[in-house]
TIROMAR-710977 format. One line per field, with one value per atom (N, C-alpha, C): residue in one letter; chain; atom name; x, z, y. Coordinates in steps of 0.1 Angstrom, whole numbers. Each point is the difference from the previous one (the first is absolute). Last residue first. Example, Ala and Ser with C-alpha at 12.3 -4.5 7.8 and 13.67 -1.06 7.14 Angstrom:
BEGIN
aa	s:s:s:a:a:a
ch	A:A:A:A:A:A
at	N:CA:C:N:CA:C
px	128:9:-8:3:-9:9
pz	71:0:8:-1:0:0
py	-22:11:11:-57:12:12
//
This chain:
BEGIN
aa	x:x:x:x:x:x:x:x:x:x:x:x:x:x:x:x:x:x:x:x:x:x:x:x:x:x:x:x:x:x:x:x:x:x:x:x:x:x:x:x:x:x:x:x:x:x:x:x:x:x:x:x:x:x:x:x:x:x:x:x:x:x:x:x:x:x:x:x:x:x:x:x:x:x:x:x:x:x:x:x:x:x:x:x:x:x:x:x:x:x:x:x:x:x:x:x:x:x:x:x:x:x:x:x:x:x:x:x:x:x:x:x:x:x:x:x:x:x:x:x:x:x:x:x:x:x:x:x:x:x:x:x:x:x:x:x:x:x:x:x:x:x:x:x:x:x:x:x:x:x:x:x:x:x:x:x:x:x:x:x:x:x:x:x:x:x:x:x:x:x:x:x:x:x:x:x:x:x:x:x:x:x:x:x:x:x:x:x:x:x:x:x:x:x:x:x:x:x:x:x:x:x:x:x:x:x:x:x:x:x:x:x:x:x:x:x:x:x:x:x:x:x:x:x:x:x:x:x:x:x:x:x:x:x:x:x:x:x:x:x:x:x:x
ch	A:A:A:A:A:A:A:A:A:A:A:A:A:A:A:A:A:A:A:A:A:A:A:A:A:A:A:A:A:A:A:A:A:A:A:A:A:A:A:A:A:A:A:A:A:A:A:A:A:A:A:A:A:A:A:A:A:A:A:A:A:A:A:A:A:A:A:A:A:A:A:A:A:A:A:A:A:A:A:A:A:A:A:A:A:A:A:A:A:A:A:A:A:A:A:A:A:A:A:A:A:A:A:A:A:A:A:A:A:A:A:A:A:A:A:A:A:A:A:A:A:A:A:A:A:A:A:A:A:A:A:A:A:A:A:A:A:A:A:A:A:A:A:A:A:A:A:A:A:A:A:A:A:A:A:A:A:A:A:A:A:A:A:A:A:A:A:A:A:A:A:A:A:A:A:A:A:A:A:A:A:A:A:A:A:A:A:A:A:A:A:A:A:A:A:A:A:A:A:A:A:A:A:A:A:A:A:A:A:A:A:A:A:A:A:A:A:A:A:A:A:A:A:A:A:A:A:A:A:A:A:A:A:A:A:A:A:A:A:A:A:A:A
at	N:CA:C:N:CA:C:N:CA:C:N:CA:C:N:CA:C:N:CA:C:N:CA:C:N:CA:C:N:CA:C:N:CA:C:N:CA:C:N:CA:C:N:CA:C:N:CA:C:N:CA:C:N:CA:C:N:CA:C:N:CA:C:N:CA:C:N:CA:C:N:CA:C:N:CA:C:N:CA:C:N:CA:C:N:CA:C:N:CA:C:N:CA:C:N:CA:C:N:CA:C:N:CA:C:N:CA:C:N:CA:C:N:CA:C:N:CA:C:N:CA:C:N:CA:C:N:CA:C:N:CA:C:N:CA:C:N:CA:C:N:CA:C:N:CA:C:N:CA:C:N:CA:C:N:CA:C:N:CA:C:N:CA:C:N:CA:C:N:CA:C:N:CA:C:N:CA:C:N:CA:C:N:CA:C:N:CA:C:N:CA:C:N:CA:C:N:CA:C:N:CA:C:N:CA:C:N:CA:C:N:CA:C:N:CA:C:N:CA:C:N:CA:C:N:CA:C:N:CA:C:N:CA:C:N:CA:C:N:CA:C:N:CA:C:N:CA:C:N:CA:C:N:CA:C:N:CA:C:N:CA:C:N:CA:C:N:CA:C:N:CA:C:N:CA:C:N:CA:C:N:CA:C
px	455:-6:7:11:-14:-6:45:-3:-15:23:-5:-2:18:-14:-5:45:-9:-15:36:1:-11:5:-5:-1:20:-14:-7:47:-8:-15:30:-1:-8:8:-8:-2:31:-14:-10:46:-4:-15:20:-2:-5:11:-12:-3:41:-11:-14:40:-2:-11:11:-6:-2:22:-14:-7:46:-7:-14:28:-2:-7:15:-14:-3:43:-4:-15:24:0:-4:-13:7:-1:-21:13:8:-44:-1:13:-24:14:2:-43:8:15:-32:0:8:-4:8:0:-27:15:8:-47:5:15:-20:1:5:-9:12:2:-39:12:12:-40:1:12:-8:3:2:-15:14:4:-45:9:14:-32:-1:10:-4:7:0:-6:-6:8:11:-14:-7:43:-3:-15:40:-14:-3:43:-4:-14:27:-4:-4:11:12:-3:-36:8:12:-36:10:9:-53:11:11:-41:6:12:-46:9:6:-33:9:8:-22:-3:11:-9:5:-4:-2:-6:4:24:-6:-5:25:-11:-8:40:-10:-12:37:-6:-11:25:-7:-8:30:-13:-8:44:-9:-14:33:-4:-10:19:-9:-5:33:-13:-10:44:-7:-13:26:-4:-8:20:-12:-5:39:-11:-13:39:-2:-12:32:-12:-2:40:-4:-12:21:3:-5:-22:11:2:-30:5:12:-38:11:4:-50:12:11
pz	1293:1:12:-15:0:2:15:-7:1:21:-14:-8:47:-1:-14:18:-1:-2:3:12:0:-39:12:12:-38:-3:12:2:3:-3:-10:14:4:-46:6:15:-22:-4:6:5:9:-3:-28:14:10:-44:0:14:-6:0:0:-6:14:2:-43:7:14:-26:-5:8:6:6:-3:-21:14:8:-48:4:14:-21:-2:5:-3:13:-1:-31:-1:13:-16:8:-1:-22:13:8:-41:3:15:-21:-12:3:36:-7:-13:24:8:-7:-19:-1:7:4:-14:-1:41:-2:-14:8:8:-2:-18:-7:6:23:-12:-9:40:3:-13:-5:5:3:-12:-11:4:34:-9:-12:31:6:-10:-4:-7:4:20:-3:-8:37:-12:-3:28:-1:-13:33:-10:1:29:-12:-11:45:-6:-14:14:8:-8:-17:6:9:-20:3:7:-37:13:2:-33:3:14:-20:-11:2:33:-5:-10:4:9:-6:-3:-5:10:-12:9:-7:-21:7:10:-27:-9:7:24:-7:-10:24:10:-8:-24:3:9:-9:-12:3:34:-1:-12:6:11:-1:-30:-4:11:8:-11:-3:31:6:-11:-13:9:5:-25:-9:9:23:-6:-9:8:5:-6:8:-6:7:14:-14:-8:46:-4:-15:45:-13:-2:36:-2:-14:22:-6:-2
py	825:-14:-7:45:0:-14:32:-12:-3:37:3:-13:14:-6:2:10:12:-5:-32:9:11:-28:-8:9:18:-2:-8:7:12:-2:-35:2:12:-8:-11:2:29:3:-10:-8:11:3:-32:-5:11:13:-8:-6:23:10:-8:-25:5:9:-13:-11:4:30:-1:-11:5:11:0:-32:-3:11:-4:1:-3:-3:14:2:-43:7:15:-44:13:7:-42:-2:13:-5:-6:0:24:0:-6:3:1:-1:2:-13:0:41:-10:-13:34:3:-10:-4:-3:3:12:-15:-3:45:-5:-15:20:4:-5:-8:-8:4:26:-14:-9:45:0:-15:8:2:-1:-3:-12:2:36:-11:-12:52:-11:-12:41:3:-12:9:-8:2:28:-2:-8:18:-10:-3:29:6:-9:-14:7:5:-35:8:6:-27:-8:8:1:9:-9:-14:-1:10:-21:11:-2:-29:3:12:-41:13:4:-51:10:14:-60:13:11:-50:9:12:-37:-6:9:12:-6:-5:17:11:-5:-32:8:11:-27:-7:8:15:1:-6:-6:15:2:-43:3:14:-13:-7:3:15:8:-6:-23:13:8:-40:-3:13:1:-2:-2:28:-14:0:43:-6:-14:42:-13:-6:41:1:-12:23:-9:1:24:0:-10:-10:8:0:-9:-6:10
//
């Protein structure tokens, strides 16, 4: 997914549902010096922030990072189910 400043409610719900329904390894390297050592904590914290301010474009970068994280978990074979 390309970065954009506005995500639909459907896109967000699909993203949140994916993280809630899949098990995955709890550490991932996203490249460019970004190493997430507690994926579950990062994801839950991010989702809580986004849900508390759903229409705030300030969180578009955070949403994009969750999409990148999902894609990398799949690409790197770190999805456990």
